[in-house]
N, C-alpha and C positions, 0 to 999 in steps of 0.2 A: 787475894793479893798478888799481882802479878809477879812471875818467878826471873829471876836476875841470872844473866849466864856472863859469866867472866872466860877471858882466855888468856893464854901465856903471853907474852912478848917476847922472842928469846933475844933482842938487841939490847931493849932498856932489862929485860930480868927482872920485871915484874905483871901484875895481873891487871888487865885492864878490862874494861866492861863495855860487853856484843851489844853494840845498840845497830839494831833491825827498825830498815828502812819501811814506809806504809807501803811501798813497791812490794818488796821483797814478801812482807807479810800475807798480800795479794796475791802473789804467786802461791805461795805457800799452801794457803788456806783451797785454793781453787785447785791444786795438785792432788791435796787430798781427797777434794768431790771428787775431783775426776777419776782420783784412783778407785774411789767408795763406789761412783757411779758405774763403774765399768763390771768392778766384781758384785754387785746388786743384779746388774742387766745380766750378767753371768748365768749365776744362781736363779734367778726365774725364766730364764731361758730352760734352762737345766729343770725344774720343778715342771715347767709348762709339759717340757719333753717328756720328762719319765714320769711326773707324779700326776693324779687324775684330781681336779678340784672336788670338792661335793657337788657341784651342780655338773660336772661331768660324770660324775659315778651315776649319777641320777639318771643322766640321759641315754649311758650304756647300758642299763639297766633297761631302759624304756624299748632303747633298740632290741635290744636280743629278745625281751617277751615280743616286742611285733614280730621279729624274724622267726620265732616261735609260733604266732598265732597264723603269720602265710606260709611255714610249713604244713600246721594243722589243717589250714583252709585249703593246702594244695589236696590233703590225702583225703578229705573230704568230698571234695570235687571231684579227683579220683573215684568214690564210691557212688556221684551222683551220674556220675560218665557211663558207671557198668549198668546202674538201676535205668536209665535213660536209653541206653544201646539195649536193651530187651525189651522195653515199651515199643521202642525202633522197629526191632524184630517183630515184635505179634502185630505189631500196626500193619506192616508188607505181607508178611506171611497167614495172618488168622483174618482179621478186620476186613483188608482191605478184598483179601482173595476172597471171604462169603459174599460181601459185596459187590464182588468185577469189577474193583476200581485198580486201576494200574497201581505195583509199589513205586513209591518214592527211592531214586536212584542216591544211594551214597554218596554220590558225585554234588548232587544237589542240599543232602542233609548233611554233611563235612564239611562244604565248601567253606575257605578261607573270607579274608577281609583284606581288601584293598588298603593300597595307600603304603609308602615308606616308613612314612611320618607318622603313622598313629600313635605311637608309643613313645616317640621323641623326648615328649617331656617327663618321662620315667627316668632316661638315663643318665641324667645327672646323679642320682644317688650310690650311696655306695652299693645296698643290695638293689640297685637296679634290673639285675637278671633276674633275683629270685621274683620282683614285683612286676616285672614283664610277661614271665610266664604267667604267674597267679591270673593277671589280668586276660593275658590271651585264653585261659581256661574259659574263665567265666566269661569272656564275650562268646567262644564258641558255644558251651551249653546255651547260653541266651539265645543263640542264634537258633540253635537244634530245635529249643522248647517252643519258639514261635513256629517254625515250622510244622514239628508236632501237634499244635493247637490247631494249627489251620487245617492240618491232616486231618485232626478230630472231628472238625468242625466239616469237612465233606462228608465223612464216615456219617454222625450227628444225619446230614440231610439224606445220605445214602440208603439210611434206615428207618428215618419215616416214609421215603420212596418205595420201600421194600415193604413198608408193615402196608403203606395204599395200594402196592401191585400184589400183595398177597388177600387184603380186602377182597380187590376186586374181581380176579381171578375167579372164576365159576369153579365150586368146591363142594357143592352140594347138590341131592337131589332136586327135583322141584316141589317133589312131594315127598311128606314122611314116610317113612320107609312099612311102619306101623299103618297106614293107610292103603298100602299097594291091595289090589282084589287078587292080582296073580302076576307071573312074571313080565319083566317090562319084555316090549319090542325090542328087536334089536336094530341097529344103525347097519346099513350095506343093502344088497340085492336080499326082496323079501317078495311074495306073492302079494299083489293086488286084492284089496278088501272086497272091492268092486267089481275091475275089471278083468280078474283072477290071471294077469300077465304078472311075468318078473318086469321089477321095477325098484329101481334104488331108491332106498330110503334114507333120506341126510339126516336122520333125529332118531329118538327113542321114544315109543311111547311106554309112558306110565297109567297103566288100567286104574281107577277107582270111581266111587261113588259119586254120583252126580253131588256137586255142588261142597268136593272136599277141598280145602285148603290148596294153593299153589303160592310157590314161595320163589322171592328172586333168588338166584343162586351165587349172587357176586354182588358188592356194592354197584353202582353205577347210576346212569339217566335214561328215563323213560324214553326213545325215539318213536315208538306207535304204538298204539293201544286203539285200533279200530278191527274192522271187520272187510275191509277192503282188499288183502291178500288171496289169491284165489285158494279155494281148497281148504284153507287156515281155518277160518271162523274167525269167531271174536279172537285176538291172539296181541300180544303184550312184545314187541322187541326191543330189549336194555341192551344200551352203550355202555361196557364195563372197563373202555379205555386199555391202552396197551395191544391195542390192534384185537379184543375180543366184544363179541355180541352173540347173547343168547335170546332165540326165540320161544314161546310156550304159545301154542294153538287149542284150539277145539274150547275156548273157555265158555263157560255159560254165560258168564258174567267176569267184565275184571273194574278193579278198584283202585286203579291208578289213571295219571293223566301224562300228559306228553310232556317231554320238561323237566317231569319230576323228578327227584333226587331219591334212591332207595339204596337200603343195607341190605346184605345176607341176610335170607332169612324171612324178610318183609312178606308181608302177607298182599301179593298184586292180583289175585282172581280166585275163580273157582273153577273146578274141573265141570266139563260140558261136552258136548257132543255136536258143534255146532260147525258148518260147513262141509268136508268134504271126509263125514266121521260114520263108522258102523258101531261105536259104542262110547260111554264116555269113559275119555283119557286127555293126556294133557300132550300134546306132540311137542317134544326137548329139542331144540337144535342151538350148537355150541358153533360160533365162526371165528375163525382166526385170522385176521390179515386180509380178509377176505373168502377166504376159503373156509368151505364146510369140512369139520373135523369130530371125529369119534366123542361122544359126549361120553363113553364108558373109562374115559381116562384124567375123569372133575369130579370124582364121586369121594375125594380119600377123607374129606374133613367131617363123616356124619355116617361113614361106616365102617363097623371091626373090618379087619384082615379077612377074617373069615365070610363075612357078609360079602366085603366087594369081590372076593374073588369066586362064592355064588354068581355073582351079579354079573358075572363074568363070562362066565361058564352059561346060565342062562340067554343072555344076550346075543351070543354067540350060535344059536341053535338058529335053523333056517325054521322060518314061520312065514303066517299069515301076519302083517300089518295091521293097525286099526285107520288107520288112515292111505 
């Protein structure tokens, strides 16, 4: 039941019924609604400004957790950077030094990235500085790892090349030490056994019984296996690569052929006295880049230090050669 309002009329000294028009009632309703809407809006704005909704609270916790994860990631990348710096240091000063490769300059290892807009898409976030810093460090580490990987690829190639070089360099005696009959004839000026005149002896003579095994002193390819060279009789010449060649003379027989690949320690023939020779032995020469060198410098793989020193002393004595 609607409430009826009255007002006092001082002229008639009576109470009169208050009649409200529809228009006035409508304005009253609208004013109430406007006032309520105004205060509701103010309340909601204050609530959104100073109070977090459950969803906002959850997002805030996620942001805090992500920020912490970024900071932890930065710390871990710092540790990775220290390890990588140590690897780069060893690569430059150990691995590349051993295999005679130039070190990689720091200007290349730690070069930056070009482009001012590279991280533009990250600048609109609240934690953009942290995100950009982390992304930059990750990019830098990735680039350094790529350069280091390429450096290791090069080192691996150098190792394989060095292994081949070490296997190819003449490094043993052509005759086993226990098969020798007496001290080897040395390199240098010696008395010729037939002409009895001083003559430069371009190799070393290893005396042994006829038929004693003769071995290749390094990996290589047979260049000659014949008796065409004057004075050497049946002889073999092996190219070892890297400028090295070896010659084995006066064989009674050789067991290799031109073009054959041989390994260090492989049988290539037998001791004899063919050609210009006075007794069974193998005349052994080492050539480096076309120059004759003293073979005494190449017996470090099959002799003890004492045996090697004894061989040096014996071969340095002036004596008559066998050829």
